[in-house]
ROSE-566966 format. One record per residue: residue in one letter; x, y, z of N, C-alpha, C in turn. Coordinates in nm, 2 decimals, padded with zeros to 4 digits. Layout:
% ROSE-566966
  residu     n.u     n.v     n.w    ca.u    ca.v    ca.w     c.u     c.v     c.w
       A       X       Y       Z       X       Y       Z       X       Y       Z
...
//
This chain:
% ROSE-566966
  residu     n.u     n.v     n.w    ca.u    ca.v    ca.w     c.u     c.v     c.w
       M   00.10  -00.12  -00.01   00.00   00.00  -00.01   00.09   00.13  -00.01
       T   00.07   00.20  -00.10   00.14   00.35  -00.09   00.07   00.43   00.00
       V   00.12   00.54   00.02   00.06   00.65   00.11  -00.09   00.67   00.05
       D  -00.07   00.71  -00.05  -00.21   00.76  -00.14  -00.30   00.66  -00.14
       N  -00.24   00.53  -00.13  -00.36   00.42  -00.14  -00.42   00.37  -00.04
       N  -00.34   00.40   00.09  -00.37   00.33   00.22  -00.54   00.35   00.25
       D  -00.60   00.47   00.27  -00.72   00.49   00.29  -00.81   00.44   00.19
       R  -00.78   00.45   00.06  -00.87   00.38  -00.03  -00.90   00.22   00.00
       I  -00.77   00.16  -00.01  -00.76   00.01   00.00  -00.85  -00.03   00.14
       L  -00.81   00.02   00.27  -00.87  -00.02   00.40  -01.02   00.03   00.37
       N  -01.05   00.13   00.34  -01.19   00.18   00.31  -01.28   00.08   00.25
       E  -01.26   00.03   00.13  -01.27  -00.05   00.05  -01.29  -00.18   00.11
       F  -01.19  -00.25   00.16  -01.18  -00.36   00.23  -01.30  -00.40   00.33
       Y  -01.33  -00.28   00.42  -01.41  -00.28   00.53  -01.55  -00.25   00.49
       A  -01.56  -00.17   00.37  -01.71  -00.16   00.33  -01.75  -00.26   00.27
       T  -01.67  -00.34   00.20  -01.71  -00.48   00.13  -01.75  -00.58   00.21
       L  -01.67  -00.58   00.35  -01.71  -00.67   00.45  -01.85  -00.64   00.49
       R  -01.89  -00.53   00.51  -02.03  -00.46   00.57  -02.12  -00.50   00.47
       S  -02.08  -00.48   00.33  -02.19  -00.50   00.22  -02.22  -00.65   00.21
       V  -02.13  -00.73   00.24  -02.15  -00.89   00.23  -02.22  -00.94   00.38
       H  -02.23  -00.83   00.48  -02.27  -00.89   00.59  -02.20  -00.98   00.67
       S  -02.08  -00.96   00.67  -01.99  -01.05   00.74  -02.01  -01.03   00.89
       P  -02.01  -01.13   00.94  -02.04  -01.14   01.10  -01.95  -01.09   01.19
       I  -01.80  -01.09   01.12  -01.71  -01.04   01.22  -01.71  -00.88   01.22
       V  -01.79  -00.80   01.14  -01.78  -00.66   01.14  -01.83  -00.60   01.30
       K  -01.92  -00.70   01.34  -01.95  -00.64   01.49  -01.85  -00.67   01.60
       Y  -01.77  -00.73   01.54  -01.66  -00.77   01.63  -01.51  -00.71   01.63
       L  -01.52  -00.60   01.52  -01.40  -00.55   01.49  -01.34  -00.43   01.62
       N  -01.23  -00.45   01.65  -01.18  -00.37   01.75  -01.14  -00.23   01.70
       A  -01.14  -00.14   01.79  -01.09  -00.01   01.75  -00.96  -00.01   01.71
       G  -00.89   00.07   01.60  -00.76   00.11   01.59  -00.67   00.16   01.69
       L  -00.53   00.13   01.67  -00.44   00.18   01.76  -00.35   00.29   01.70
       N  -00.30   00.36   01.78  -00.22   00.49   01.73  -00.08   00.42   01.73
       R  -00.01   00.50   01.65   00.14   00.44   01.62   00.22   00.44   01.76
       N   00.20   00.52   01.85   00.28   00.49   01.98   00.22   00.36   02.04
       E   00.10   00.33   02.05   00.06   00.22   02.11   00.12   00.10   02.03
       I   00.12   00.09   01.90   00.16  -00.02   01.81   00.32  -00.03   01.85
       E   00.40   00.06   01.83   00.53   00.07   01.87   00.56   00.00   02.01
       A   00.49   00.04   02.09   00.50  -00.01   02.23   00.48  -00.15   02.25
       K   00.38  -00.20   02.18   00.34  -00.34   02.19   00.46  -00.42   02.11
       I   00.52  -00.39   01.99   00.61  -00.47   01.93   00.75  -00.43   01.96
       K   00.79  -00.34   02.05   00.95  -00.30   02.06   01.04  -00.42   02.10
       L   00.98  -00.53   02.16   01.06  -00.60   02.22   01.09  -00.73   02.12
       L   01.00  -00.72   02.01   01.00  -00.83   01.91   01.10  -00.81   01.80
       N   01.21  -00.72   01.78   01.31  -00.69   01.69   01.27  -00.72   01.53
       L   01.15  -00.67   01.50   01.09  -00.67   01.38   01.08  -00.54   01.32
       S   01.12  -00.53   01.17   01.09  -00.43   01.11   00.96  -00.39   01.04
       F   00.85  -00.35   01.10   00.72  -00.35   01.05   00.72  -00.27   00.92
       P   00.66  -00.32   00.82   00.64  -00.22   00.69   00.54  -00.11   00.76
       E   00.56   00.01   00.68   00.46   00.11   00.70   00.32   00.07   00.70
       E   00.30  -00.01   00.58   00.15  -00.05   00.57   00.08  -00.12   00.69
       A   00.18  -00.21   00.78   00.11  -00.25   00.90   00.09  -00.19   00.99
       Y   00.16  -00.06   01.01   00.12   00.04   01.10  -00.01   00.09   01.07
       T  -00.04   00.11   00.95  -00.17   00.17   00.88  -00.28   00.07   00.91
       F  -00.25  -00.06   00.88  -00.33  -00.18   00.91  -00.39  -00.16   01.05
       Y  -00.32  -00.16   01.15  -00.35  -00.16   01.29  -00.42  -00.02   01.35
       K  -00.38   00.08   01.29  -00.43   00.21   01.32  -00.58   00.20   01.29
       Y  -00.60   00.16   01.15  -00.74   00.15   01.10  -00.84   00.08   01.18
       K  -00.82  -00.05   01.22  -00.88  -00.15   01.29  -00.79  -00.24   01.38
       N  -00.81  -00.28   01.50  -00.72  -00.38   01.55  -00.78  -00.52   01.56
       G  -00.78  -00.57   01.43  -00.85  -00.70   01.41  -00.98  -00.72   01.48
       I  -01.00  -00.84   01.52  -01.12  -00.89   01.60  -01.11  -00.92   01.71
       N  -01.22  -00.91   01.79  -01.22  -00.98   01.94  -01.26  -01.13   01.90
       L  -01.15  -01.18   01.90  -01.16  -01.34   01.86  -01.24  -01.42   01.95
       E  -01.20  -01.42   02.09  -01.25  -01.47   02.19  -01.40  -01.47   02.18
       M  -01.46  -01.35   02.19  -01.58  -01.34   02.17  -01.66  -01.36   02.08
       A  -01.59  -01.35   01.94  -01.66  -01.42   01.81  -01.68  -01.58   01.83
       Q  -01.55  -01.63   01.90  -01.58  -01.77   01.89  -01.69  -01.83   02.00
       K  -01.68  -01.74   02.11  -01.77  -01.78   02.20  -01.93  -01.78   02.16
       E  -01.94  -01.69   02.06  -02.09  -01.68   01.98  -02.09  -01.77   01.86
       F  -01.98  -01.86   01.82  -01.99  -01.94   01.75  -02.03  -01.87   01.60
       I  -01.95  -01.76   01.56  -02.01  -01.73   01.46  -01.90  -01.78   01.32
       E  -01.92  -01.74   01.19  -01.83  -01.78   01.10  -01.73  -01.66   01.11
       I  -01.60  -01.70   01.12  -01.49  -01.59   01.15  -01.41  -01.57   01.02
       W  -01.39  -01.69   00.91  -01.31  -01.66   00.83  -01.36  -01.55   00.68
       I  -01.28  -01.49   00.64  -01.31  -01.38   00.53  -01.24  -01.41   00.41
       V  -01.15  -01.50   00.42  -01.07  -01.56   00.34  -01.01  -01.71   00.36
       P  -00.99  -01.79   00.26  -00.96  -01.92   00.28  -00.86  -01.93   00.42
       L  -00.91  -02.00   00.51  -00.80  -02.03   00.63  -00.76  -01.90   00.69
       G  -00.85  -01.81   00.70  -00.82  -01.70   00.77  -00.92  -01.58   00.81
       T  -00.87  -01.51   00.93  -00.96  -01.41   00.98  -00.85  -01.31   01.03
       I  -00.90  -01.18   01.05  -00.80  -01.07   01.10  -00.80  -01.11   01.25
       I  -00.67  -01.11   01.30  -00.64  -01.13   01.45  -00.60  -00.99   01.50
       S  -00.59  -00.96   01.63  -00.57  -00.84   01.69  -00.43  -00.84   01.69
       L  -00.37  -00.71   01.72  -00.23  -00.71   01.74  -00.17  -00.79   01.85
       E  -00.25  -00.79   01.97  -00.21  -00.85   02.06  -00.22  -01.00   02.06
       N  -00.32  -01.05   02.00  -00.32  -01.22   01.95  -00.19  -01.24   01.88
       A  -00.19  -01.15   01.76  -00.07  -01.17   01.68   00.05  -01.19   01.76
       I   00.09  -01.09   01.87   00.20  -01.10   01.92   00.24  -01.24   02.01
       N   00.10  -01.26   02.07   00.11  -01.41   02.13   00.13  -01.54   02.06
       R   00.06  -01.54   01.96   00.11  -01.64   01.86   00.24  -01.63   01.80
       Y   00.30  -01.51   01.77   00.43  -01.51   01.73   00.53  -01.54   01.84
       S   00.50  -01.49   01.96   00.62  -01.53   02.08   00.61  -01.67   02.09
       N   00.51  -01.72   02.06   00.51  -01.90   02.11   00.52  -01.98   02.00
       L   00.53  -01.91   01.86   00.57  -02.00   01.77   00.66  -01.98   01.66
       A   00.70  -01.86   01.63   00.80  -01.78   01.57   00.92  -01.85   01.61
       G   00.98  -01.92   01.48   01.15  -01.95   01.53   01.16  -02.09   01.63
       K   01.03  -02.13   01.65   01.00  -02.26   01.73   00.95  -02.37   01.68
       I   00.88  -02.38   01.56   00.80  -02.46   01.47   00.87  -02.44   01.35
       Q   00.88  -02.56   01.28   00.94  -02.58   01.14   00.88  -02.50   01.02
       G   00.96  -02.43   00.97   00.90  -02.36   00.85   00.84  -02.20   00.89
       W   00.86  -02.17   01.05   00.82  -02.03   01.07   00.95  -01.95   01.13
       K   01.01  -01.87   01.03   01.09  -01.78   01.06   01.06  -01.66   01.15
       K   01.14  -01.62   01.22   01.14  -01.53   01.35   01.11  -01.38   01.27
       S   01.15  -01.36   01.13   01.12  -01.24   01.09   00.97  -01.23   01.04
       M   00.92  -01.34   01.07   00.75  -01.35   00.98   00.64  -01.32   01.10
       F   00.57  -01.24   01.09   00.46  -01.20   01.19   00.32  -01.23   01.11
       P   00.25  -01.31   01.22   00.13  -01.35   01.16   00.01  -01.21   01.17
       I  -00.06  -01.21   01.04  -00.17  -01.10   01.05  -00.30  -01.18   01.04
       F  -00.34  -01.27   00.99  -00.45  -01.35   00.97  -00.41  -01.49   01.00
       E  -00.51  -01.56   01.07  -00.51  -01.70   01.11  -00.64  -01.79   01.08
       S  -00.61  -01.88   01.10  -00.74  -02.01   01.08  -00.81  -02.04   01.22
       T  -00.72  -02.02   01.30  -00.77  -02.07   01.46  -00.74  -02.22   01.44
       G  -00.70  -02.29   01.38  -00.65  -02.44   01.36  -00.51  -02.45   01.30
       G  -00.42  -02.36   01.34  -00.29  -02.38   01.30  -00.23  -02.34   01.19
       D  -00.31  -02.26   01.06  -00.27  -02.19   00.96  -00.27  -02.04   00.98
       F  -00.18  -02.01   00.90  -00.16  -01.84   00.93  -00.12  -01.78   00.80
       Y  -00.17  -01.66   00.80  -00.10  -01.54   00.70   00.02  -01.47   00.74
       L   00.15  -01.48   00.70   00.24  -01.45   00.77   00.31  -01.31   00.68
       L   00.36  -01.20   00.77   00.41  -01.09   00.70   00.55  -01.10   00.71
       D   00.62  -01.09   00.58   00.78  -01.08   00.62   00.85  -00.94   00.65
       C   00.87  -00.92   00.78   00.93  -00.82   00.83   01.08  -00.79   00.85
       E   01.16  -00.87   00.75   01.31  -00.87   00.75   01.34  -00.75   00.63
       K   01.38  -00.66   00.70   01.40  -00.54   00.60   01.49  -00.59   00.47
       D   01.59  -00.66   00.49   01.68  -00.68   00.39   01.63  -00.80   00.30
       S   01.52  -00.84   00.32   01.46  -00.97   00.25   01.42  -00.92   00.12
       P   01.45  -00.98  -00.01   01.38  -00.93  -00.13   01.24  -00.92  -00.13
       N   01.18  -01.00  -00.06   01.02  -00.99  -00.01   00.98  -00.93   00.11
       Y   01.04  -00.85   00.15   01.01  -00.77   00.25   00.87  -00.71   00.22
       G   00.76  -00.73   00.32   00.61  -00.70   00.32   00.55  -00.77   00.23
       F   00.60  -00.89   00.17   00.50  -01.00   00.11   00.45  -01.06   00.24
       V   00.33  -01.12   00.21   00.24  -01.20   00.28   00.26  -01.35   00.24
       Y   00.30  -01.43   00.35   00.31  -01.57   00.31   00.18  -01.65   00.36
       Y   00.18  -01.76   00.30   00.08  -01.86   00.39   00.18  -01.96   00.46
       Y   00.13  -01.98   00.58   00.20  -02.09   00.67   00.08  -02.20   00.66
       L   00.09  -02.30   00.60  -00.01  -02.41   00.60   00.08  -02.54   00.62
       P   00.10  -02.59   00.73   00.19  -02.69   00.76   00.13  -02.85   00.70
       T   00.02  -02.85   00.66  -00.04  -02.98   00.62  -00.06  -02.98   00.49
       N   00.01  -02.88   00.42  -00.01  -02.87   00.26   00.07  -02.94   00.20
       V   00.04  -03.03   00.12   00.12  -03.10   00.05   00.20  -03.05  -00.07
       D   00.13  -02.93  -00.13   00.19  -02.88  -00.24   00.31  -02.79  -00.24
       F   00.36  -02.77  -00.10   00.48  -02.69  -00.07   00.52  -02.73   00.08
       E   00.62  -02.71   00.12   00.67  -02.70   00.25   00.63  -02.58   00.35
       F   00.53  -02.61   00.43   00.51  -02.52   00.52   00.48  -02.36   00.50
       S   00.56  -02.31   00.43   00.53  -02.17   00.41   00.56  -02.11   00.24
       I   00.48  -02.04   00.20   00.52  -02.00   00.06   00.46  -01.85   00.02
       S   00.53  -01.75  -00.04   00.49  -01.63  -00.07   00.36  -01.64  -00.14
       A   00.26  -01.54  -00.10   00.12  -01.58  -00.18   00.06  -01.45  -00.21
       F   00.11  -01.31  -00.13   00.08  -01.20  -00.17   00.18  -01.08  -00.15
       D   00.18  -01.01  -00.30   00.30  -00.93  -00.29   00.30  -00.79  -00.19
       S   00.22  -00.79  -00.12   00.21  -00.68  -00.02   00.09  -00.71   00.07
       L   00.08  -00.64   00.18  -00.04  -00.64   00.27  -00.15  -00.56   00.19
       G  -00.11  -00.47   00.10  -00.23  -00.42   00.03  -00.27  -00.48  -00.06
       C  -00.17  -00.57  -00.16  -00.24  -00.66  -00.24  -00.32  -00.77  -00.20
       F  -00.27  -00.80  -00.06  -00.35  -00.92   00.00  -00.49  -00.86   00.02
       L  -00.52  -00.73   00.08  -00.65  -00.69   00.13  -00.72  -00.66  -00.02
       E  -00.67  -00.61  -00.11  -00.71  -00.60  -00.25  -00.80  -00.73  -00.30
       T  -00.71  -00.85  -00.30  -00.73  -00.95  -00.33  -00.86  -00.99  -00.27
       I  -00.88  -00.98  -00.12  -00.98  -01.03  -00.06  -01.11  -00.95  -00.11
       T  -01.10  -00.79  -00.11  -01.19  -00.73  -00.16  -01.28  -00.79  -00.31
       A  -01.15  -00.81  -00.36  -01.21  -00.81  -00.52  -01.28  -00.95  -00.53
       C  -01.24  -01.06  -00.45  -01.31  -01.18  -00.44  -01.44  -01.18  -00.39
       W  -01.48  -01.10  -00.28  -01.61  -01.10  -00.22  -01.68  -01.01  -00.33
       K  -01.64  -00.91  -00.39  -01.71  -00.83  -00.47  -01.75  -00.91  -00.62
       K  -01.68  -00.98  -00.64  -01.71  -01.09  -00.77  -01.80  -01.20  -00.73
       G  -01.81  -01.23  -00.60  -01.89  -01.34  -00.54  -01.82  -01.47  -00.57
       I  -01.68  -01.46  -00.55  -01.57  -01.58  -00.55  -01.57  -01.62  -00.42
       F  -01.57  -01.53  -00.32  -01.61  -01.56  -00.17  -01.74  -01.53  -00.15
       F  -01.80  -01.63  -00.06  -01.94  -01.62  -00.03  -01.98  -01.69   00.09
       Y  -02.09  -01.66   00.16  -02.14  -01.71   00.26  -02.23  -01.83   00.22
       N  -02.24  -01.95   00.24  -02.36  -02.04   00.20  -02.49  -02.03   00.27
       S  -02.58  -02.12   00.25  -02.72  -02.10   00.31  -02.72  -02.11   00.45
       E  -02.62  -02.15   00.50  -02.59  -02.21   00.64  -02.53  -02.09   00.70
       G  -02.45  -02.00   00.61  -02.39  -01.88   00.69  -02.23  -01.92   00.69
       F  -02.19  -02.02   00.62  -02.03  -02.06   00.65  -01.96  -02.02   00.52
       F  -01.85  -01.99   00.54  -01.78  -01.93   00.42  -01.71  -02.04   00.31
       E  -01.75  -01.99   00.18  -01.70  -02.09   00.10  -01.64  -02.01  -00.01
       Y  -01.56  -02.06  -00.12  -01.50  -01.98  -00.21  -01.48  -02.09  -00.34
       D  -01.46  -02.04  -00.47  -01.45  -02.09  -00.59  -01.31  -02.09  -00.58
       F  -01.21  -02.18  -00.60  -01.07  -02.18  -00.59  -01.02  -02.16  -00.72
       K  -01.09  -02.20  -00.82  -01.02  -02.16  -00.95  -01.01  -02.03  -00.99
       N  -01.14  -01.96  -00.98  -01.15  -01.80  -00.99  -01.08  -01.72  -00.90
       Y  -01.04  -01.78  -00.78  -00.96  -01.72  -00.69  -00.83  -01.73  -00.70
       I  -00.77  -01.82  -00.77  -00.64  -01.83  -00.82  -00.63  -01.73  -00.95
       G  -00.75  -01.71  -01.04  -00.73  -01.62  -01.14  -00.72  -01.47  -01.09
       V  -00.79  -01.44  -01.00  -00.77  -01.30  -00.95  -00.67  -01.27  -00.86
       A  -00.64  -01.36  -00.76  -00.49  -01.35  -00.70  -00.36  -01.35  -00.76
       S  -00.35  -01.43  -00.88  -00.23  -01.44  -00.96  -00.22  -01.33  -01.05
       L  -00.33  -01.25  -01.10  -00.30  -01.13  -01.14  -00.27  -01.01  -01.06
       K  -00.32  -01.01  -00.92  -00.28  -00.92  -00.83  -00.14  -00.94  -00.76
       N  -00.08  -01.05  -00.78   00.02  -01.09  -00.70   00.12  -01.16  -00.78
       K   00.18  -01.11  -00.89   00.25  -01.18  -00.98   00.40  -01.21  -00.95
       N   00.43  -01.17  -00.82   00.57  -01.19  -00.77   00.57  -01.30  -00.69
       S   00.47  -01.35  -00.64   00.43  -01.46  -00.53   00.43  -01.58  -00.61
       E   00.50  -01.70  -00.52   00.51  -01.83  -00.58   00.37  -01.91  -00.57
       Y   00.31  -01.89  -00.46   00.18  -01.98  -00.45   00.11  -02.02  -00.57
       W   00.08  -01.91  -00.64  -00.04  -01.91  -00.73   00.03  -01.99  -00.87
       K   00.15  -02.01  -00.89   00.22  -02.05  -01.02   00.21  -02.22  -01.01
       I   00.18  -02.25  -00.85   00.16  -02.41  -00.85   00.03  -02.43  -00.92
       Y  -00.07  -02.36  -00.91  -00.19  -02.41  -00.97  -00.23  -02.32  -01.10
       K  -00.12  -02.30  -01.17  -00.16  -02.20  -01.30  -00.23  -02.27  -01.41
       Y  -00.22  -02.41  -01.38  -00.27  -02.49  -01.51  -00.41  -02.55  -01.48
       L  -00.46  -02.52  -01.36  -00.59  -02.54  -01.34  -00.72  -02.48  -01.40
//
């Protein structure tokens, strides 16, 4: 996300969630200011991309515990929902560098609550700094993690586009579903430098 695009991307993302009546909307936490964000992450030794600060300043994820207590559908992307910075720090502290395939430079921004995560590359010297990775330890097509989105902004724009096009949807029972083939089509166009979509390009 460039500075000029930050507000547009985030406004459109959350407006789209409201328009599809996503049940997570009522559980969104208020955003944090930059000082609050920096205070919370100061001991992690990570270089947050600027767009990560904007992301948490806009909204601080969802109240996951309350949402789960009320048994709502929390996924808004395959195997993922937005988590608060506090929950993300907890997951990071317990898992990063301690389980196979999760480097300490990777910070979780979305999770499935079942062991799958979307991780933000926070290693400033990395050629993929700011990319979003899938961490899917049970996937048979790659080992543990793989680049999936070229930036946090591209990730959010991909989610927004898929909801608008009906590729992501809630079924008659209110559960998240998606059209995998069309998801690949949208995501591969928006994330041409990420490896995940290349695995499925012939579907």
